[in-house]
C-alpha positions as CSV (number, residue, x, y, z in Angstrom):
1,M,146.5,86.8,143.6
2,S,148.9,89.6,142.9
3,W,147.6,93.2,142.0
4,G,147.1,93.3,138.6
5,Q,146.6,89.6,138.1
6,R,143.3,88.3,137.0
7,E,141.3,84.9,137.4
8,P,140.6,82.9,134.5
9,R,137.6,84.1,132.9
10,L,136.1,80.5,133.6
11,A,137.4,80.1,137.1
12,R,135.9,83.8,138.1
13,R,132.3,82.3,136.9
14,G,132.8,79.2,139.2
15,C,133.7,76.7,136.6
16,P,137.2,74.9,136.2
17,D,140.2,76.1,134.3
18,P,140.1,74.2,131.0
19,W,143.8,74.9,130.5
20,A,144.6,73.8,134.5
21,R,144.3,70.0,133.4
22,A,146.0,67.9,130.8
23,W,143.7,67.1,127.9
24,P,144.6,63.4,126.8
25,V,146.1,63.6,123.2
26,R,144.1,61.7,120.9
27,R,146.2,59.6,118.3
28,R,144.9,57.6,115.3
29,P,145.5,54.1,115.1
30,A,148.2,52.9,113.3
31,G,145.4,51.1,110.9
32,D,143.4,54.3,110.5
33,Q,146.3,56.3,109.4
34,T,147.0,53.5,106.9
35,R,143.3,53.8,105.4
36,T,143.1,57.8,105.5
37,M,146.4,57.4,103.3
38,Q,144.4,55.0,101.2
39,R,141.5,57.1,100.6
40,W,143.4,60.3,99.6
41,L,145.9,58.0,97.2
42,S,142.6,56.6,95.6
43,R,141.2,60.1,95.1
44,T,144.4,61.8,94.1
45,S,145.1,58.6,91.7
46,S,141.9,58.7,90.0
47,L,142.6,62.4,88.6
48,F,146.1,61.4,87.6
49,S,144.7,58.3,85.9
50,V,142.3,60.4,84.0
51,R,145.5,62.7,82.6
52,T,147.6,59.8,82.2
53,H,144.7,57.8,80.2
54,R,144.2,60.9,77.7
55,R,148.1,61.0,77.5
56,N,148.4,57.4,76.9
57,W,145.9,57.4,74.4
58,T,147.5,60.1,72.2
59,Q,150.8,58.5,72.6
60,K,149.6,55.4,70.8
61,A,149.4,57.4,67.5
62,G,152.9,59.0,68.3
63,G,154.3,61.9,67.4
64,L,153.6,64.2,64.2
65,V,156.6,64.3,61.8
66,E,156.3,66.9,59.3
67,A,157.4,64.8,56.2
68,E,154.7,62.4,56.9
69,L,151.8,65.0,57.2
70,P,149.0,64.8,54.8
71,A,149.3,67.6,51.9
72,N,145.4,68.1,52.4
73,P,144.8,68.9,56.2
74,M,141.1,67.8,56.2
75,R,142.3,64.3,55.6
76,L,144.3,64.5,58.9
77,L,141.2,65.9,60.6
78,D,139.0,63.0,59.2
79,E,141.9,60.7,60.4
80,W,141.8,62.1,64.1
81,L,138.0,62.2,64.3
82,A,137.7,58.4,63.5
83,A,140.5,57.7,66.2
84,A,138.4,59.5,68.8
85,L,135.2,57.7,67.7
86,E,137.0,54.3,67.8
87,Q,138.4,55.4,71.5
88,G,134.9,56.2,72.8
89,H,135.4,59.6,73.6
90,I,132.5,61.8,74.6
91,I,130.8,63.5,71.8
92,E,133.4,62.7,69.5
93,R,132.2,64.8,66.6
94,G,131.2,67.5,68.9
95,F,133.2,71.0,68.3
96,V,132.8,74.4,69.9
97,L,131.9,76.9,67.3
98,A,133.0,80.7,68.0
99,T,131.3,83.9,66.6
100,S,131.1,87.2,67.0
101,T,129.4,90.4,66.1
102,P,129.7,94.1,67.1
103,E,125.9,93.9,68.6
104,E,125.9,90.6,70.0
105,G,130.0,90.5,71.1
106,P,131.9,87.1,70.9
107,T,129.8,84.0,71.6
108,A,130.6,80.2,71.7
109,R,128.6,77.2,71.6
110,T,129.3,73.2,70.9
111,V,127.7,71.7,67.9
112,V,127.9,68.8,66.0
113,C,130.3,68.0,63.2
114,R,128.0,65.9,60.2
115,D,130.6,65.9,57.9
116,V,134.2,66.2,56.8
117,C,134.8,67.5,53.0
118,E,138.3,67.0,51.8
119,D,137.3,68.2,48.3
120,S,136.1,71.3,49.3
121,G,138.1,72.1,52.5
122,S,135.2,72.3,54.9
123,I,133.0,71.1,57.6
124,T,129.0,70.5,58.1
125,F,126.6,71.2,60.9
126,G,123.3,71.8,61.2
127,T,121.2,74.1,63.5
128,N,118.5,77.0,63.8
129,P,119.0,79.7,61.3
130,N,117.3,82.2,63.8
131,S,119.2,81.3,66.6
132,L,121.8,83.3,68.2
133,K,124.7,81.7,66.1
134,G,122.3,81.8,62.9
135,R,122.1,85.7,63.1
136,S,125.9,85.9,64.2
137,L,126.8,83.9,61.3
138,R,124.3,85.8,59.2
139,D,126.2,88.9,60.2
140,E,129.7,87.9,60.2
141,P,130.3,84.9,58.6
142,R,133.9,84.2,59.7
143,C,134.2,82.2,62.4
144,E,136.2,79.2,64.4
145,A,135.6,75.9,65.4
146,V,137.5,73.7,67.9
147,F,137.6,70.4,68.5
148,R,139.3,68.9,71.4
149,W,140.2,65.0,72.2
150,G,142.7,64.4,75.4
151,T,145.8,66.3,74.5
152,R,144.9,66.7,70.5
153,Q,143.4,69.7,69.3
154,V,142.2,71.1,65.8
155,R,141.5,74.9,65.2
156,L,139.7,75.3,62.1
157,R,139.2,78.9,60.8
158,G,137.1,80.2,57.9
159,T,133.7,81.5,56.6
160,C,130.3,80.2,57.0
161,A,127.0,80.0,55.1
162,V,123.8,78.1,54.7
163,D,124.2,75.0,53.1
164,D,120.8,74.7,51.4
165,D,121.4,71.8,48.9
166,N,122.1,69.6,52.1
167,T,119.8,70.7,54.5
168,E,117.2,68.0,53.4
169,E,119.7,65.3,53.5
170,M,121.2,66.1,56.8
171,F,117.9,66.3,58.0
172,R,117.0,63.0,57.4
173,T,120.1,61.5,59.2
174,L,118.6,62.9,62.6
175,P,117.2,60.4,64.5
176,R,113.2,60.4,64.6
177,A,113.0,61.8,68.1
178,A,115.0,64.9,67.0
179,R,113.4,65.5,64.0
180,V,109.9,65.5,65.6
181,S,111.0,67.6,68.1
182,L,112.2,70.0,65.5
183,E,108.8,70.1,64.1
184,L,107.1,70.8,67.6
185,L,109.8,73.6,68.2
186,N,109.0,75.4,64.8
187,P,105.8,76.9,65.9
188,V,106.8,78.1,69.5
189,G,110.3,79.3,68.0
190,Q,113.4,77.5,69.3
191,G,115.4,79.8,72.1
192,N,112.3,82.1,73.1
193,D,110.7,81.9,76.7
194,V,108.6,79.3,77.5
195,S,106.7,78.0,80.7
196,E,107.4,75.1,82.5
197,A,103.9,73.7,81.6
198,K,105.0,74.2,77.7
199,H,108.1,72.6,78.2
200,Q,106.4,69.3,79.7
201,E,104.0,69.3,77.0
202,L,106.6,69.6,74.4
203,L,108.5,66.5,76.1
204,A,105.1,64.5,76.4
205,A,104.2,65.6,72.6
206,V,107.4,63.9,71.4
207,E,106.9,61.1,73.6
208,A,103.4,60.4,71.9
209,S,104.5,61.3,68.5
210,S,104.9,58.7,65.9
211,S,105.1,60.5,62.8
212,D,108.6,60.3,61.0
213,P,109.2,63.7,59.4
214,Q,111.2,63.7,56.5
215,A,111.0,67.6,55.3
216,P,112.9,69.9,57.5
217,P,111.1,72.7,59.1
218,A,112.1,76.5,59.3
219,T,113.7,75.6,62.4
220,F,116.7,73.2,60.7
221,S,119.5,74.5,58.3
222,A,122.4,72.9,57.3
223,Y,126.0,75.0,57.7
224,R,129.0,74.7,55.8
225,I,132.4,75.9,57.4
226,T,135.1,76.6,54.2
227,A,138.4,76.3,56.1
228,S,141.2,78.8,55.4
229,T,143.4,77.7,58.1
230,L,143.9,74.6,60.1
231,E,146.1,74.2,63.5
232,F,146.7,70.7,64.8
233,Y,148.0,70.6,68.2
234,Q,149.2,67.2,70.0
235,S,150.9,67.2,73.7
236,L,153.0,64.0,74.5
237,R,155.1,65.5,77.1
238,E,154.8,67.2,80.2
239,D,156.5,70.5,79.3
240,F,155.0,73.1,76.4
241,I,157.2,71.3,73.5
242,V,154.4,69.8,71.6
243,D,153.5,68.8,67.7
244,R,151.8,72.0,66.5
245,F,151.4,72.3,62.7
246,L,149.8,75.1,60.5
247,Y,147.9,74.6,57.1
248,V,147.0,77.2,55.4
249,R,144.7,77.7,52.1
250,D,146.0,79.0,48.8
251,G,142.9,79.4,46.6
252,A,141.9,75.6,46.0
253,A,145.0,74.0,47.2
254,W,146.9,74.0,50.6
255,N,150.3,75.3,51.5
256,P,152.9,72.8,53.4
257,P,152.4,72.4,56.7
258,L,154.3,74.7,58.9
259,R,155.7,73.6,62.4
260,L,154.8,76.1,65.2
261,A,156.7,76.3,68.3
262,G,154.5,75.4,71.5
């Protein structure tokens, strides 16, 4: 060995140089390669199949044509809700309610649409008036509701207020277990900190209860969002040329829908 050359580290320790011998090249049998490709295709195709299903479901209804849109946007919202229910979408009546106040800042959560009123141009939902959204709506009634089903979306902006006349009727439409749980939460305070033991106690109390409450507790109130604008969005293509229409309220009536660029 000439000056300046160093033996491999393993060789200096009396170990054979691992690079001195040819390592066998491991090749996958043709069958293994085929199975690997099949597994990869099955994983990726499952993602594409969900996206394709969502797009195909929307395409069944066809594109939106301005001349065929109803004068009242609440009718179109009701039709899209019915279509989502028929197609079995998860929480088809669920929508994201966004609120904002100077103290709390912007917040959003999912609630359930209980009714669509064509005459008043409003939607209803129920919640605890002392919750974060209840407090936010008390301080700032302006809000936005966002529905989403596949490639369809509806944005409803307006003002929200407690609907005392509708609270009792809405409460009675809830499942019995939901009504029982709201009664049990009334003394605890919905949204307050509870121990794990108290949580388990509440669960057991709901299961053991045989009551059928009809009067709403203080932890439940009906709310009504009166819309000022509704925007309908529907994508049928892979690009951003979409169907997008905006309705704006003018007093008790609605202006004709405006087509917006995607």
